[in-house]
Biopython code that builds the backbone (N, CA, C, O; Angstrom):
import numpy as np
from Bio.PDB.StructureBuilder import StructureBuilder

atoms = [
    (1, "UNK", "N", (0.832, -1.186, 0.000)),
    (1, "UNK", "CA", (0.000, 0.000, 0.000)),
    (1, "UNK", "C", (0.871, 1.241, 0.000)),
    (1, "UNK", "O", (0.513, 2.209, -0.671)),
    (2, "UNK", "N", (1.981, 1.278, 0.702)),
    (2, "UNK", "CA", (2.843, 2.445, 0.746)),
    (2, "UNK", "C", (3.324, 2.867, -0.630)),
    (2, "UNK", "O", (3.392, 4.062, -0.921)),
    (3, "UNK", "N", (3.662, 1.900, -1.487)),
    (3, "UNK", "CA", (4.102, 2.236, -2.839)),
    (3, "UNK", "C", (2.996, 2.929, -3.617)),
    (3, "UNK", "O", (3.253, 3.872, -4.365)),
    (4, "UNK", "N", (1.776, 2.465, -3.441)),
    (4, "UNK", "CA", (0.661, 3.067, -4.159)),
    (4, "UNK", "C", (0.460, 4.511, -3.700)),
    (4, "UNK", "O", (0.154, 5.377, -4.520)),
    (5, "UNK", "N", (0.625, 4.780, -2.421)),
    (5, "UNK", "CA", (0.466, 6.136, -1.915)),
    (5, "UNK", "C", (1.549, 7.055, -2.449)),
    (5, "UNK", "O", (1.291, 8.233, -2.698)),
    (6, "UNK", "N", (2.751, 6.541, -2.629)),
    (6, "UNK", "CA", (3.831, 7.369, -3.166)),
    (6, "UNK", "C", (3.629, 7.646, -4.656)),
    (6, "UNK", "O", (4.065, 8.685, -5.152)),
    (7, "UNK", "N", (2.978, 6.740, -5.369)),
    (7, "UNK", "CA", (2.789, 6.914, -6.793)),
    (7, "UNK", "C", (1.674, 7.902, -7.121)),
    (7, "UNK", "O", (1.735, 8.571, -8.152)),
    (8, "UNK", "N", (0.660, 8.007, -6.269)),
    (8, "UNK", "CA", (-0.476, 8.889, -6.522)),
    (8, "UNK", "C", (-0.577, 9.914, -5.413)),
    (8, "UNK", "O", (-0.264, 9.611, -4.261)),
    (9, "UNK", "N", (-1.007, 11.118, -5.737)),
    (9, "UNK", "CA", (-1.281, 12.068, -4.660)),
    (9, "UNK", "C", (-2.361, 11.507, -3.743)),
    (9, "UNK", "O", (-3.282, 10.834, -4.206)),
    (10, "UNK", "N", (-2.256, 11.773, -2.478)),
    (10, "UNK", "CA", (-3.197, 11.241, -1.490)),
    (10, "UNK", "C", (-4.648, 11.571, -1.842)),
    (10, "UNK", "O", (-5.541, 10.783, -1.529)),
    (11, "UNK", "N", (-4.903, 12.697, -2.475)),
    (11, "UNK", "CA", (-6.271, 13.083, -2.802)),
    (11, "UNK", "C", (-6.899, 12.154, -3.833)),
    (11, "UNK", "O", (-8.121, 12.150, -3.984)),
    (12, "UNK", "N", (-6.103, 11.372, -4.539)),
    (12, "UNK", "CA", (-6.639, 10.472, -5.546)),
    (12, "UNK", "C", (-6.689, 9.034, -5.072)),
    (12, "UNK", "O", (-7.089, 8.157, -5.837)),
    (13, "UNK", "N", (-6.299, 8.763, -3.850)),
    (13, "UNK", "CA", (-6.235, 7.396, -3.353)),
    (13, "UNK", "C", (-7.509, 7.038, -2.615)),
    (13, "UNK", "O", (-8.060, 7.871, -1.894)),
    (14, "UNK", "N", (-7.977, 5.841, -2.776)),
    (14, "UNK", "CA", (-9.125, 5.334, -2.044)),
    (14, "UNK", "C", (-8.980, 3.825, -1.920)),
    (14, "UNK", "O", (-8.215, 3.202, -2.656)),
    (15, "UNK", "N", (-9.713, 3.248, -0.992)),
    (15, "UNK", "CA", (-9.691, 1.803, -0.825)),
    (15, "UNK", "C", (-10.326, 1.141, -2.042)),
    (15, "UNK", "O", (-11.317, 1.641, -2.574)),
    (16, "UNK", "N", (-9.774, 0.043, -2.475)),
    (16, "UNK", "CA", (-10.433, -0.697, -3.535)),
    (16, "UNK", "C", (-11.607, -1.435, -2.904)),
    (16, "UNK", "O", (-11.465, -1.999, -1.819)),
    (17, "UNK", "N", (-12.749, -1.441, -3.552)),
    (17, "UNK", "CA", (-13.946, -2.014, -2.926)),
    (17, "UNK", "C", (-13.778, -3.447, -2.430)),
    (17, "UNK", "O", (-14.284, -3.786, -1.360)),
    (18, "UNK", "N", (-13.075, -4.298, -3.186)),
    (18, "UNK", "CA", (-12.949, -5.686, -2.744)),
    (18, "UNK", "C", (-12.185, -5.800, -1.429)),
    (18, "UNK", "O", (-12.394, -6.759, -0.685)),
    (19, "UNK", "N", (-11.306, -4.850, -1.123)),
    (19, "UNK", "CA", (-10.589, -4.904, 0.151)),
    (19, "UNK", "C", (-11.485, -4.543, 1.327)),
    (19, "UNK", "O", (-11.125, -4.797, 2.476)),
    (20, "UNK", "N", (-12.645, -3.955, 1.058)),
    (20, "UNK", "CA", (-13.591, -3.602, 2.110)),
    (20, "UNK", "C", (-14.481, -4.778, 2.506)),
    (20, "UNK", "O", (-15.072, -4.760, 3.585)),
    (21, "UNK", "N", (-14.585, -5.785, 1.669)),
    (21, "UNK", "CA", (-15.536, -6.868, 1.906)),
    (21, "UNK", "C", (-15.377, -7.586, 3.239)),
    (21, "UNK", "O", (-16.391, -7.815, 3.898)),
    (22, "UNK", "N", (-14.180, -7.958, 3.687)),
    (22, "UNK", "CA", (-14.099, -8.653, 4.976)),
    (22, "UNK", "C", (-14.676, -7.830, 6.130)),
    (22, "UNK", "O", (-15.380, -8.371, 6.983)),
    (23, "UNK", "N", (-14.384, -6.541, 6.162)),
    (23, "UNK", "CA", (-14.934, -5.698, 7.221)),
    (23, "UNK", "C", (-16.437, -5.512, 7.030)),
    (23, "UNK", "O", (-17.190, -5.535, 8.004)),
    (24, "UNK", "N", (-16.869, -5.334, 5.821)),
    (24, "UNK", "CA", (-18.290, -5.156, 5.519)),
    (24, "UNK", "C", (-19.088, -6.357, 5.989)),
    (24, "UNK", "O", (-20.153, -6.204, 6.586)),
    (25, "UNK", "N", (-18.578, -7.552, 5.725)),
    (25, "UNK", "CA", (-19.279, -8.779, 6.120)),
    (25, "UNK", "C", (-19.244, -9.008, 7.627)),
    (25, "UNK", "O", (-20.189, -9.557, 8.192)),
    (26, "UNK", "N", (-18.161, -8.593, 8.279)),
    (26, "UNK", "CA", (-18.017, -8.818, 9.717)),
    (26, "UNK", "C", (-18.837, -7.841, 10.549)),
    (26, "UNK", "O", (-19.233, -8.162, 11.670)),
    (27, "UNK", "N", (-19.093, -6.662, 10.014)),
    (27, "UNK", "CA", (-19.776, -5.616, 10.774)),
    (27, "UNK", "C", (-21.248, -5.624, 10.406)),
    (27, "UNK", "O", (-21.592, -5.603, 9.224)),
    (28, "UNK", "N", (-22.122, -5.654, 11.405)),
    (28, "UNK", "CA", (-23.561, -5.772, 11.146)),
    (28, "UNK", "C", (-24.288, -4.435, 11.116)),
    (28, "UNK", "O", (-25.455, -4.391, 10.728)),
    (29, "UNK", "N", (-23.631, -3.331, 11.516)),
    (29, "UNK", "CA", (-24.270, -2.020, 11.512)),
    (29, "UNK", "C", (-24.041, -1.295, 10.202)),
    (29, "UNK", "O", (-23.595, -1.884, 9.217)),
    (30, "UNK", "N", (-24.353, -0.007, 10.204)),
    (30, "UNK", "CA", (-24.093, 0.825, 9.025)),
    (30, "UNK", "C", (-22.590, 0.935, 8.819)),
    (30, "UNK", "O", (-21.848, 1.197, 9.765)),
    (31, "UNK", "N", (-22.149, 0.740, 7.610)),
    (31, "UNK", "CA", (-20.722, 0.716, 7.288)),
    (31, "UNK", "C", (-20.371, 1.968, 6.497)),
    (31, "UNK", "O", (-20.912, 2.207, 5.418)),
    (32, "UNK", "N", (-19.459, 2.763, 7.046)),
    (32, "UNK", "CA", (-19.055, 4.020, 6.431)),
    (32, "UNK", "C", (-17.592, 3.922, 6.011)),
    (32, "UNK", "O", (-16.755, 3.460, 6.787)),
    (33, "UNK", "N", (-17.278, 4.349, 4.795)),
    (33, "UNK", "CA", (-15.901, 4.386, 4.327)),
    (33, "UNK", "C", (-15.476, 5.837, 4.118)),
    (33, "UNK", "O", (-16.311, 6.722, 3.930)),
    (34, "UNK", "N", (-14.182, 6.060, 4.153)),
    (34, "UNK", "CA", (-13.623, 7.393, 3.932)),
    (34, "UNK", "C", (-12.210, 7.237, 3.414)),
    (34, "UNK", "O", (-11.623, 6.158, 3.490)),
    (35, "UNK", "N", (-11.668, 8.320, 2.887)),
    (35, "UNK", "CA", (-10.270, 8.276, 2.495)),
    (35, "UNK", "C", (-10.021, 8.546, 1.035)),
    (35, "UNK", "O", (-9.513, 7.675, 0.328)),
    (36, "UNK", "N", (-10.365, 9.733, 0.557)),
    (36, "UNK", "CA", (-9.999, 10.108, -0.793)),
    (36, "UNK", "C", (-10.997, 9.730, -1.865)),
    (36, "UNK", "O", (-10.670, 9.799, -3.049)),
    (37, "UNK", "N", (-12.196, 9.334, -1.495)),
    (37, "UNK", "CA", (-13.201, 9.009, -2.505)),
    (37, "UNK", "C", (-13.650, 10.269, -3.236)),
    (37, "UNK", "O", (-13.735, 11.347, -2.647)),
    (38, "UNK", "N", (-13.933, 10.122, -4.513)),
    (38, "UNK", "CA", (-14.554, 11.201, -5.266)),
    (38, "UNK", "C", (-16.025, 10.832, -5.469)),
    (38, "UNK", "O", (-16.469, 9.787, -4.994)),
    (39, "UNK", "N", (-16.763, 11.655, -6.151)),
    (39, "UNK", "CA", (-18.199, 11.419, -6.350)),
    (39, "UNK", "C", (-18.463, 10.079, -7.033)),
    (39, "UNK", "O", (-19.306, 9.306, -6.577)),
    (40, "UNK", "N", (-17.763, 9.807, -8.097)),
    (40, "UNK", "CA", (-17.987, 8.588, -8.880)),
    (40, "UNK", "C", (-17.686, 7.336, -8.063)),
    (40, "UNK", "O", (-18.504, 6.418, -8.005)),
    (41, "UNK", "N", (-16.523, 7.298, -7.436)),
    (41, "UNK", "CA", (-16.144, 6.118, -6.657)),
    (41, "UNK", "C", (-17.013, 5.965, -5.413)),
    (41, "UNK", "O", (-17.340, 4.845, -5.018)),
    (42, "UNK", "N", (-17.385, 7.079, -4.797)),
    (42, "UNK", "CA", (-18.282, 7.014, -3.650)),
    (42, "UNK", "C", (-19.625, 6.410, -4.022)),
    (42, "UNK", "O", (-20.144, 5.549, -3.312)),
    (43, "UNK", "N", (-20.183, 6.859, -5.132)),
    (43, "UNK", "CA", (-21.450, 6.297, -5.602)),
    (43, "UNK", "C", (-21.308, 4.820, -5.941)),
    (43, "UNK", "O", (-22.214, 4.025, -5.691)),
    (44, "UNK", "N", (-20.180, 4.468, -6.503)),
    (44, "UNK", "CA", (-19.965, 3.074, -6.913)),
    (44, "UNK", "C", (-19.910, 2.127, -5.717)),
    (44, "UNK", "O", (-20.545, 1.073, -5.740)),
    (45, "UNK", "N", (-19.151, 2.489, -4.660)),
    (45, "UNK", "CA", (-19.040, 1.566, -3.525)),
    (45, "UNK", "C", (-20.373, 1.405, -2.795)),
    (45, "UNK", "O", (-20.632, 0.354, -2.208)),
    (46, "UNK", "N", (-21.225, 2.442, -2.827)),
    (46, "UNK", "CA", (-22.554, 2.311, -2.226)),
    (46, "UNK", "C", (-23.458, 1.479, -3.137)),
    (46, "UNK", "O", (-24.152, 0.579, -2.665)),
    (47, "UNK", "N", (-23.454, 1.773, -4.438)),
    (47, "UNK", "CA", (-24.310, 1.049, -5.385)),
    (47, "UNK", "C", (-23.972, -0.437, -5.438)),
    (47, "UNK", "O", (-24.862, -1.268, -5.615)),
    (48, "UNK", "N", (-22.700, -0.775, -5.286)),
    (48, "UNK", "CA", (-22.280, -2.181, -5.350)),
    (48, "UNK", "C", (-22.268, -2.842, -3.978)),
    (48, "UNK", "O", (-21.754, -3.949, -3.822)),
    (49, "UNK", "N", (-22.840, -2.153, -2.974)),
    (49, "UNK", "CA", (-23.026, -2.687, -1.629)),
    (49, "UNK", "C", (-21.723, -2.992, -0.885)),
    (49, "UNK", "O", (-21.691, -3.881, -0.034)),
    (50, "UNK", "N", (-20.660, -2.268, -1.197)),
    (50, "UNK", "CA", (-19.434, -2.388, -0.431)),
    (50, "UNK", "C", (-19.486, -1.513, 0.816)),
    (50, "UNK", "O", (-18.724, -1.724, 1.760)),
    (51, "UNK", "N", (-20.377, -0.538, 0.820)),
    (51, "UNK", "CA", (-20.517, 0.385, 1.935)),
    (51, "UNK", "C", (-21.944, 0.940, 1.939)),
    (51, "UNK", "O", (-22.636, 0.933, 0.921)),
    (52, "UNK", "N", (-22.363, 1.422, 3.120)),
    (52, "UNK", "CA", (-23.665, 2.085, 3.210)),
    (52, "UNK", "C", (-23.533, 3.582, 2.966)),
    (52, "UNK", "O", (-24.421, 4.210, 2.388)),
    (53, "UNK", "N", (-22.424, 4.140, 3.410)),
    (53, "UNK", "CA", (-22.197, 5.581, 3.338)),
    (53, "UNK", "C", (-20.738, 5.859, 3.006)),
    (53, "UNK", "O", (-19.867, 5.015, 3.221)),
    (54, "UNK", "N", (-20.484, 7.055, 2.478)),
    (54, "UNK", "CA", (-19.125, 7.504, 2.189)),
    (54, "UNK", "C", (-18.933, 8.867, 2.837)),
    (54, "UNK", "O", (-19.762, 9.760, 2.663)),
    (55, "UNK", "N", (-17.848, 9.032, 3.583)),
    (55, "UNK", "CA", (-17.519, 10.322, 4.195)),
    (55, "UNK", "C", (-16.564, 11.073, 3.271)),
    (55, "UNK", "O", (-15.637, 10.491, 2.708)),
    (56, "UNK", "N", (-16.805, 12.361, 3.129)),
    (56, "UNK", "CA", (-15.993, 13.214, 2.263)),
    (56, "UNK", "C", (-15.416, 14.364, 3.083)),
    (56, "UNK", "O", (-15.740, 15.519, 2.807)),
    (57, "UNK", "N", (-14.587, 14.101, 4.064)),
    (57, "UNK", "CA", (-14.089, 15.117, 4.983)),
    (57, "UNK", "C", (-13.351, 16.267, 4.323)),
    (57, "UNK", "O", (-13.786, 17.414, 4.425)),
    (58, "UNK", "N", (-12.262, 15.991, 3.659)),
    (58, "UNK", "CA", (-11.455, 17.058, 3.054)),
    (58, "UNK", "C", (-12.234, 17.785, 1.959)),
    (58, "UNK", "O", (-12.134, 19.004, 1.822)),
    (59, "UNK", "N", (-13.007, 17.029, 1.184)),
    (59, "UNK", "CA", (-13.801, 17.679, 0.139)),
    (59, "UNK", "C", (-14.844, 18.608, 0.739)),
    (59, "UNK", "O", (-15.126, 19.665, 0.174)),
    (60, "UNK", "N", (-15.427, 18.227, 1.887)),
    (60, "UNK", "CA", (-16.400, 19.106, 2.539)),
    (60, "UNK", "C", (-15.743, 20.356, 3.093)),
    (60, "UNK", "O", (-16.346, 21.429, 3.079)),
    (61, "UNK", "N", (-14.515, 20.234, 3.580)),
    (61, "UNK", "CA", (-13.826, 21.425, 4.076)),
    (61, "UNK", "C", (-13.672, 22.467, 2.978)),
    (61, "UNK", "O", (-13.865, 23.659, 3.215)),
    (62, "UNK", "N", (-13.330, 22.026, 1.800)),
    (62, "UNK", "CA", (-13.074, 22.944, 0.695)),
    (62, "UNK", "C", (-14.325, 23.291, -0.113)),
    (62, "UNK", "O", (-14.311, 24.217, -0.923)),
    (63, "UNK", "N", (-15.391, 22.550, 0.110)),
    (63, "UNK", "CA", (-16.622, 22.745, -0.648)),
    (63, "UNK", "C", (-17.809, 22.716, 0.309)),
    (63, "UNK", "O", (-18.451, 21.679, 0.474)),
    (64, "UNK", "N", (-18.098, 23.848, 0.937)),
    (64, "UNK", "CA", (-19.171, 23.854, 1.925)),
    (64, "UNK", "C", (-20.536, 23.505, 1.340)),
    (64, "UNK", "O", (-21.475, 23.210, 2.081)),
    (65, "UNK", "N", (-20.645, 23.537, 0.031)),
    (65, "UNK", "CA", (-21.878, 23.168, -0.662)),
    (65, "UNK", "C", (-21.683, 21.863, -1.452)),
    (65, "UNK", "O", (-22.216, 21.709, -2.551)),
    (66, "UNK", "N", (-20.928, 20.948, -0.886)),
    (66, "UNK", "CA", (-20.568, 19.710, -1.594)),
    (66, "UNK", "C", (-21.777, 18.926, -2.125)),
    (66, "UNK", "O", (-21.725, 18.477, -3.270)),
    (67, "UNK", "N", (-22.848, 18.738, -1.368)),
    (67, "UNK", "CA", (-23.984, 17.999, -1.946)),
    (67, "UNK", "C", (-24.530, 18.652, -3.217)),
    (67, "UNK", "O", (-24.876, 17.959, -4.174)),
    (68, "UNK", "N", (-24.604, 19.963, -3.225)),
    (68, "UNK", "CA", (-25.091, 20.660, -4.431)),
    (68, "UNK", "C", (-24.109, 20.487, -5.584)),
    (68, "UNK", "O", (-24.522, 20.267, -6.722)),
    (69, "UNK", "N", (-22.821, 20.585, -5.300)),
    (69, "UNK", "CA", (-21.822, 20.381, -6.352)),
    (69, "UNK", "C", (-21.912, 18.967, -6.919)),
    (69, "UNK", "O", (-21.819, 18.776, -8.132)),
    (70, "UNK", "N", (-22.091, 17.980, -6.051)),
    (70, "UNK", "CA", (-22.245, 16.601, -6.521)),
    (70, "UNK", "C", (-23.513, 16.473, -7.365)),
    (70, "UNK", "O", (-23.496, 15.837, -8.419)),
    (71, "UNK", "N", (-24.597, 17.068, -6.911)),
    (71, "UNK", "CA", (-25.857, 16.995, -7.637)),
    (71, "UNK", "C", (-25.727, 17.579, -9.047)),
    (71, "UNK", "O", (-26.258, 17.024, -10.009)),
    (72, "UNK", "N", (-25.021, 18.696, -9.156)),
    (72, "UNK", "CA", (-24.849, 19.372, -10.446)),
    (72, "UNK", "C", (-23.633, 18.878, -11.224)),
    (72, "UNK", "O", (-23.404, 19.296, -12.359)),
    (73, "UNK", "N", (-22.859, 17.993, -10.615)),
    (73, "UNK", "CA", (-21.584, 17.554, -11.184)),
    (73, "UNK", "C", (-20.706, 18.773, -11.483)),
    (73, "UNK", "O", (-20.044, 18.844, -12.519)),
    (74, "UNK", "N", (-20.718, 19.725, -10.550)),
    (74, "UNK", "CA", (-19.967, 20.976, -10.687)),
    (74, "UNK", "C", (-18.508, 20.771, -10.286)),
    (74, "UNK", "O", (-18.196, 19.830, -9.555)),
    (75, "UNK", "N", (-17.630, 21.624, -10.747)),
    (75, "UNK", "CA", (-16.219, 21.526, -10.340)),
    (75, "UNK", "C", (-16.074, 21.736, -8.839)),
    (75, "UNK", "O", (-16.861, 22.447, -8.215)),
    (76, "UNK", "N", (-15.055, 21.105, -8.277)),
    (76, "UNK", "CA", (-14.789, 21.206, -6.840)),
    (76, "UNK", "C", (-13.636, 22.149, -6.569)),
    (76, "UNK", "O", (-12.697, 22.243, -7.359)),
    (77, "UNK", "N", (-13.715, 22.856, -5.428)),
    (77, "UNK", "CA", (-12.565, 23.620, -4.951)),
    (77, "UNK", "C", (-11.507, 22.636, -4.488)),
    (77, "UNK", "O", (-11.838, 21.594, -3.923)),
    (78, "UNK", "N", (-10.265, 22.943, -4.712)),
    (78, "UNK", "CA", (-9.169, 22.123, -4.180)),
    (78, "UNK", "C", (-8.895, 22.570, -2.755)),
    (78, "UNK", "O", (-8.886, 23.764, -2.457)),
    (79, "UNK", "N", (-8.671, 21.601, -1.877)),
    (79, "UNK", "CA", (-8.384, 21.965, -0.490)),
    (79, "UNK", "C", (-6.907, 22.252, -0.309)),
    (79, "UNK", "O", (-6.064, 21.781, -1.073)),
    (80, "UNK", "N", (-6.616, 23.028, 0.711)),
    (80, "UNK", "CA", (-5.239, 23.374, 1.056)),
    (80, "UNK", "C", (-4.925, 22.752, 2.413)),
    (80, "UNK", "O", (-5.301, 23.294, 3.453)),
    (81, "UNK", "N", (-4.247, 21.631, 2.398)),
    (81, "UNK", "CA", (-3.933, 20.892, 3.624)),
    (81, "UNK", "C", (-3.129, 21.750, 4.616)),
    (81, "UNK", "O", (-3.214, 21.530, 5.824)),
    (82, "UNK", "N", (-2.360, 22.713, 4.124)),
    (82, "UNK", "CA", (-1.562, 23.562, 5.009)),
    (82, "UNK", "C", (-2.417, 24.436, 5.919)),
    (82, "UNK", "O", (-1.921, 24.952, 6.920)),
    (83, "UNK", "N", (-3.690, 24.607, 5.588)),
    (83, "UNK", "CA", (-4.568, 25.425, 6.433)),
    (83, "UNK", "C", (-5.434, 24.586, 7.365)),
    (83, "UNK", "O", (-6.277, 25.134, 8.075)),
    (84, "UNK", "N", (-5.246, 23.275, 7.376)),
    (84, "UNK", "CA", (-6.011, 22.418, 8.281)),
    (84, "UNK", "C", (-5.499, 22.600, 9.707)),
    (84, "UNK", "O", (-4.292, 22.623, 9.946)),
    (85, "UNK", "N", (-6.415, 22.727, 10.634)),
    (85, "UNK", "CA", (-6.103, 22.739, 12.067)),
    (85, "UNK", "C", (-5.116, 23.830, 12.469)),
    (85, "UNK", "O", (-4.211, 23.594, 13.269)),
    (86, "UNK", "N", (-5.293, 25.002, 11.919)),
    (86, "UNK", "CA", (-4.479, 26.132, 12.330)),
    (86, "UNK", "C", (-5.379, 27.089, 13.117)),
    (86, "UNK", "O", (-6.598, 27.061, 12.950)),
    (87, "UNK", "N", (-4.802, 27.925, 13.962)),
    (87, "UNK", "CA", (-5.626, 28.801, 14.806)),
    (87, "UNK", "C", (-6.206, 30.013, 14.091)),
    (87, "UNK", "O", (-7.063, 30.692, 14.655)),
    (88, "UNK", "N", (-5.772, 30.308, 12.875)),
    (88, "UNK", "CA", (-6.248, 31.490, 12.167)),
    (88, "UNK", "C", (-7.722, 31.301, 11.777)),
    (88, "UNK", "O", (-8.035, 30.385, 11.017)),
    (89, "UNK", "N", (-8.625, 32.141, 12.277)),
    (89, "UNK", "CA", (-10.052, 31.960, 11.981)),
    (89, "UNK", "C", (-10.464, 32.479, 10.605)),
    (89, "UNK", "O", (-11.613, 32.298, 10.202)),
    (90, "UNK", "N", (-9.555, 33.118, 9.882)),
    (90, "UNK", "CA", (-9.907, 33.738, 8.605)),
    (90, "UNK", "C", (-9.583, 32.839, 7.413)),
    (90, "UNK", "O", (-10.303, 32.860, 6.415)),
    (91, "UNK", "N", (-8.529, 32.065, 7.502)),
    (91, "UNK", "CA", (-8.174, 31.218, 6.361)),
    (91, "UNK", "C", (-8.416, 29.749, 6.684)),
    (91, "UNK", "O", (-8.388, 29.331, 7.841)),
    (92, "UNK", "N", (-8.649, 29.001, 5.655)),
    (92, "UNK", "CA", (-8.805, 27.555, 5.813)),
    (92, "UNK", "C", (-10.249, 27.113, 5.806)),
    (92, "UNK", "O", (-10.795, 26.787, 4.752)),
    (93, "UNK", "N", (-10.866, 27.099, 6.951)),
    (93, "UNK", "CA", (-12.209, 26.544, 7.046)),
    (93, "UNK", "C", (-13.302, 27.504, 6.609)),
    (93, "UNK", "O", (-14.422, 27.063, 6.350)),
    (94, "UNK", "N", (-13.029, 28.768, 6.518)),
    (94, "UNK", "CA", (-14.095, 29.733, 6.253)),
    (94, "UNK", "C", (-13.954, 30.495, 4.941)),
    (94, "UNK", "O", (-14.819, 31.304, 4.606)),
    (95, "UNK", "N", (-12.894, 30.255, 4.202)),
    (95, "UNK", "CA", (-12.670, 31.089, 3.017)),
    (95, "UNK", "C", (-12.878, 30.381, 1.678)),
    (95, "UNK", "O", (-12.571, 30.957, 0.635)),
    (96, "UNK", "N", (-13.379, 29.178, 1.679)),
    (96, "UNK", "CA", (-13.627, 28.491, 0.413)),
    (96, "UNK", "C", (-14.921, 29.002, -0.202)),
    (96, "UNK", "O", (-15.925, 29.143, 0.496)),
    (97, "UNK", "N", (-14.907, 29.280, -1.499)),
    (97, "UNK", "CA", (-16.107, 29.856, -2.127)),
    (97, "UNK", "C", (-17.208, 28.823, -2.368)),
    (97, "UNK", "O", (-16.945, 27.648, -2.624)),
    (98, "UNK", "N", (-18.440, 29.299, -2.277)),
    (98, "UNK", "CA", (-19.600, 28.520, -2.664)),
    (98, "UNK", "C", (-19.750, 28.630, -4.182)),
    (98, "UNK", "O", (-19.129, 29.482, -4.817)),
    (99, "UNK", "N", (-20.575, 27.763, -4.747)),
    (99, "UNK", "CA", (-20.905, 27.897, -6.174)),
    (99, "UNK", "C", (-21.516, 29.273, -6.403)),
    (99, "UNK", "O", (-22.118, 29.865, -5.507)),
    (100, "UNK", "N", (-21.350, 29.752, -7.595)),
    (100, "UNK", "CA", (-21.970, 31.016, -7.968)),
    (100, "UNK", "C", (-23.476, 30.920, -7.749)),
    (100, "UNK", "O", (-24.097, 29.920, -8.108)),
    (101, "UNK", "N", (-24.046, 31.937, -7.172)),
    (101, "UNK", "CA", (-25.473, 31.940, -6.868)),
    (101, "UNK", "C", (-26.346, 31.851, -8.122)),
    (101, "UNK", "O", (-27.531, 31.531, -8.026)),
    (102, "UNK", "N", (-25.778, 32.127, -9.288)),
    (102, "UNK", "CA", (-26.547, 32.099, -10.538)),
    (102, "UNK", "C", (-26.704, 30.690, -11.118)),
    (102, "UNK", "O", (-27.446, 30.491, -12.080)),
    (103, "UNK", "N", (-26.001, 29.710, -10.527)),
    (103, "UNK", "CA", (-26.109, 28.346, -11.023)),
    (103, "UNK", "C", (-27.501, 27.821, -10.667)),
    (103, "UNK", "O", (-27.887, 27.878, -9.500)),
    (104, "UNK", "N", (-28.269, 27.310, -11.644)),
    (104, "UNK", "CA", (-29.623, 26.842, -11.335)),
    (104, "UNK", "C", (-29.610, 25.651, -10.382)),
    (104, "UNK", "O", (-28.713, 24.810, -10.436)),
    (105, "UNK", "N", (-30.596, 25.590, -9.527)),
    (105, "UNK", "CA", (-30.707, 24.499, -8.554)),
    (105, "UNK", "C", (-31.269, 23.261, -9.206)),
    (105, "UNK", "O", (-31.436, 22.236, -8.545)),
]
sb = StructureBuilder()
sb.init_structure("model")
sb.init_model(0)
sb.init_chain("A")
sb.init_seg("    ")
for serial, (resi, resn, name, xyz) in enumerate(atoms, 1):
    if name == "N":
        sb.init_residue(resn, " ", resi, " ")
    sb.init_atom(name, np.array(xyz, "f"), 0.0, 1.0, " ", f" {name:<3s}", serial, name[0])
structure = sb.get_structure()
């Protein structure tokens, strides 16, 4: 796995669905996956029953309107990892732009 992480930027890495099966089968509750999923792969692991839900932490930080962006298949803001967990209240968590208000719902 380490080699794969070095070959691809972390933002493009996600678990392969078949590697989730042992945990999925062992756990009887709602199964949530996370870790670099994009819209397409997130939808795929849910549709193919590898997971019940997908968490999009970093994408949500950079896209406060992520569900709307996914719905419209709109471009995503890129997140800046250097601004994660810093004390500055102005940059990082509060300065990512929303979609233009003129985009139809």
